[in-house]
N, C-alpha and C positions, 0 to 999 in steps of 0.2 A: 628548074631549081631557082630559088630566089637568091638574088645577090645580097651581099652583106649590107649594103646601103639600104636596101628595101627591108631587110629584117630589122635593122636599127630603127628605121622609120616606124615600122609596126610596133616594136617594143616601146618606142618613145610615145606613140599614141596611146598604148595601153597604160603606160605610166601616168599620162595626163588624165585618162579616164579614172584610174584608181585614185588619183589625187583629188579629183572633183568629187568622187563618191565618198571619200573619207571626209572631206570638208562638209558635204551635205549631211552626212550622218552625225557629225559633231554638232552642227547647227540644230538638227532635229532633236538631238539628245538634250539640248538646253531649252528647247521650246516646248517639248511635250510635258504635259502636266501629270500624266500617268507615270509613276515611278518605274514600273516594270518595263514599259515601252522605252522610257528614257535610258534605262540600263541596257536594254537590248540594242539601242542605237549606239551607245558607247562601245559595246562589244563589236558591233558591226564596223564602226570606224576603226577599231584596232585591227580587225581582219583586213580591211582595205589597206591600212598602213603597212601591214606585213607583206601583203601581195605586192604593193608598190615597191617596197624595199627589195623584194626578190627580183622583180622585173628590172629595177635599177642595177642590181648586181649582174644580171644577164646582159643588160645593155652595155655595162662597163667592162664586160669580159672577165669578171672575177670568178664566175662559176660557169659550168657547162649546163646543158639543158636538164641534166639529172640532178643539178644542185650540188655537184661535187666541186671542190676547189681544183683549179687548174694549176 
């Protein structure tokens, strides 16, 4: 079984990955000349942002693994 510190480290790494993915998707949404692809990248950035927020809530102990308030 993993220790809390190890779980926090994993969650922190996942937050960083989602943050980077969100930033990259935002950049691509501005660089792409195809309007449909640019919109898709904006939507992808939003999904990454939502996942990052959910991971941050887990990391900060505000919700349990099922997403319920503790």
